[in-house]
N, C-alpha and C positions, 0 to 999 in steps of 0.2 A: 504494500500500500504506500502511496505517496503521502506520508505523514509528516515528513520534514523533521527538523531538529527541535523546533519549538511549537508547543500547542497551548491551549487555554483550558483551564478547569473552572467551571462556574456553577453556582446553585441556581439553575434556571427556573426552579419553582418560585423564586422570588419575583419573577417577571410575568407579565401577561404573555399570551401567545404571540401577539404582534411585536412586543418588545423583545422577546427571545429570538424571533426571526430577524429583527433589525440588528440585534447583538451578534448573531451568527454571521450575518452578511458583513458586518464591520470587522469581525475577527478574520474573515476570509480576505477582505480588502487589505488588511494589515500584513498579510503574508504568513499568518500562522497556519500550520498544516492540519490541525485537528481541534475540535471543540469537545471537551469531556464534560460529563455531568453525572451527578449521583442519582440514586433511586432510594427513596425512603418512604414517606407517607403522602407524597404529592402525586404528580402525574406518573402514569405507567411509562416505564423506560422506553418501551418499543413505540408507543404513541409519540413521545417526544422525538425520537429518532426519525420517524416518518415525516413529521412536520419540518424539522430542521433540514433534512435532506431535500425536501421539496422546495425549500426556500434558498438553497445555495447551489453552486455550480461545481466546485472542486474540493470543497472542504470535507475532510474526513469527520464524520460524526461518531463519537465513541462513548459508549456507556461505561461509566466509571464509578461504581459498578452496577450491573443489573443483578438484583438479589435472586439467587436460585430458589429461594423459598416463595417468590412471588409468582412463579410459573413453572410448569413441569418441563422436562427436557425436550419433549416433542414440540411444545409451544416455542421454546427458545430456538430450536433448530429451524423451525418453520419461519420464524421472524427473521432470523439471520439470513436465510436464503432469499426471502422475499424482499427485505430491505436492500440487499445488495443487488438484486435484479432491478429494482425500481430506481436505484441510484447509480448504476454502473460501477458497483464495487466500492462504494465509499463508506460503508458501515463497518465499524470495528466493534465487536462484541466483547466487552469486558464483563466478566462474571465474578461474583464473590459470595461468601457465606454471610456477609453482613455481621451483625452483632446480636447477642442474646436478647436485649430489650426490644429490638426491632423484629426479631424472629418470633419470640415467645409472646410477649405482651401485646404486640401490635397485630401479629398474624396468626397466633395460636398454634405454632409448630414447636417441636422440641429441638433445641439447639444442642445436638449430641453428635460426637464424632464428626466434626466439620470436614476434616481431611477425607475421611471415607465417604462422606456424603457428596463431596465435590467430585471425587473419582468416579463414583457410581453415576452421578449426573452427566459427566462428560462421556462416559461409556454409552449411556442411553441416548445422548445426542448423536453419537456416531451411528447408532442403530436406528434412528428415527426415520420414519417414512415421510417422503415429501413428494406429492403428486402434482407438481406444478412445474413450469419451465425453470430449469436451473440457471442461475446467473453464470456469466463467464468467470466471475470470481466471487467467492463467498466471504471475502474479507478475512480478517484475522480474529483469533480468539486469544485473549489474555486473561490472567487471573489476578484479582486483587490480593496479592500475596505479601505477607509480612514475615512470617516465620520461615525457617529453612526448609521444612517439609512441604509446605504449600508452594514455596518457590521452586523446589525440585519437581513437584507435580506440574507446575507451569511449563517447565522445560520438557517434561516427558510426554504430556498429552496436549499441549497448546503451543501457540506461537511465542509465548513469553509471559512476562509479568508486568503488573501495574501497581507498584507499591505507593502508599499514601502516608503522609506524616512521617517521613524518614529523612535520614541524613546521607551525605556522600559516603560515609563509612558503611552504611547499610547497602548503598548502591554497589560498592566494591564487593561486599560479601555476596550480594545477589548475583552479580556478574560471575563470580567464581563458581557459584552453584549452577547457574544456567549454562555456562560455557560460552564460547565466542559467537555461536550461530543463532542464538535465540534473542528475541526482542526484550528490551528493558525500557519501559515507559514510566518515568518517575514524575510524581506530582510534588510541587513545592509552592508554599505561600509567599508572596512578595508584597512589599509595601513601600511606596515612595514617601518616606518620612525620616528625617534626620534627627528629630527630637526623641531621645531614648524613652522618656516617660510616656509620651503620646504613642509611640510605636508599640511599646509593650502593652499599653492599655488596650489598643486595638487588637493586638495579637492575642491577648488573653480572652477577649470577647469572642474571637473567631475560633479559638481552641477549646472554649468552655465545654462544648458538647462531647469532646473527645477525652478530656482528662479522666473521666470516670469509666471509660470503656476498657474492659479487661484485655481485649485483643491488642490495643495500643499500649497499655501498661506493660504487658509482657514483652512487647517488641522494644519499647524504650529501655526496659531493664536489660535486654540483650545488648543494647547499644551503650550501656554504662550509666544510665540514669538510675536514680533511686526513687523509692516511693515518695519521699518528701518533695521531689521535683514536680510530680503531678498533683500531689495532695495540696501543696502550697503554691502551685503554679509559678515555679521559680523562673527568674530571669534566664537562667541557663537553658532551661527547656524551651521557653518561649523564643529565645534568640535562635535556637537550633531549628525550630519548626517554622518560624516566620523570619524571612530575610528582609531586613529593613535598611534604609539608608538612601543614598543617591543612586542615580542610574549606573554609574561606573562600579560602585561597590556591589550592587545586586548582580550585575552581569558577571563579575568575577566569581561570586558565590555560585551562580548557575553553572559556570564553567567547571566547578568542582564536581558536579554530577557527571558531566561528560568525561572528565578526566578519570573518574572512577568507573566508567563503563556504561553509562546510560546512552541509549540510542536517541532518546527524545525526552524532553522535560516539558510538562504542562504546567504553566504558571497560573496560580490562583491569586488574582489581584485582590488586595484588601484596601479598605479605606473608602472615602466618600466618592471618589471618582475612578472606578476601576478601568474604564475605557481609556482615560488619560494615562494610567499606568501601562496599559497594553500598548498604547501608541508609542510611548517612550521606549519600551523594551522590545518593540516589534522587530522581527527579522527582516521585514520589507519596508516599504515606504507607506506614507499615508497619514503621518502624524499631524499634518496641517489641514486635513479634510474636516468638513463640518461633521459634528457629532450627530448621528442619526437618532440618538436616544435623548436628545436635549429635553424633550418633552416628557420623558419617561421616569420611572421610579428608581432608576439606577442612581439618581442624584439624591439619595436619602442619607 
């Protein structure tokens, strides 16, 4: 897939359908290769993909991630083929096991043996029946992998991994597990703010939903952080998960992921003006163009 070196990660459920289309087109204009978005308790991931693909021309639309507890393997396989047929191979299926609160409390499933559950899901996807015209390319499949076992599975049964809330040190370990031939698409939060107090305040707000999730806590522990870091929301952890500063300093930090073995980094812009951040850090041109979302709620 033509995903490029830089992509964008954004919570599109915060936007109306029209605003999300405008946002996707602007991301495409700026030269980013892919637009990633999560799935939680808002829009169905596949519905979002269909809408964004219909509103763009060359942008890869990537689920980051589609919750495997939200649909069975047959439905996921069918959506993957259909979306790629409709878009000329521009849909990237990112799959993940999500987190216990979103699986059990929200959906009523049991969050047990996630690694085994993912392996069985992928096996069923391969066996799924699809009685419609096949696309020339069914795109790629990556897993939202944090731990070494899920990362290994990403390389064994998929095209690669899509880790979230990680450091370049994690990227290096993931590359070692995946080997040289698998894809490694990494998310990182960025903020154009040079005031440390303001930056960390914004960073803590963005990370608040993650501090209490066991999956992230376990991974942070593997990376050398301690319980006090997420319990007290330490500067150390916030600074590692949210790269803030001026354009030059952020670009240097993003390069650390590439140096560690990432193929692609999807930037999650924080702050009051996410599009401005994306314009400044864009791989292409377009920073002086009129903001198509001037009227929208991105200015919140």
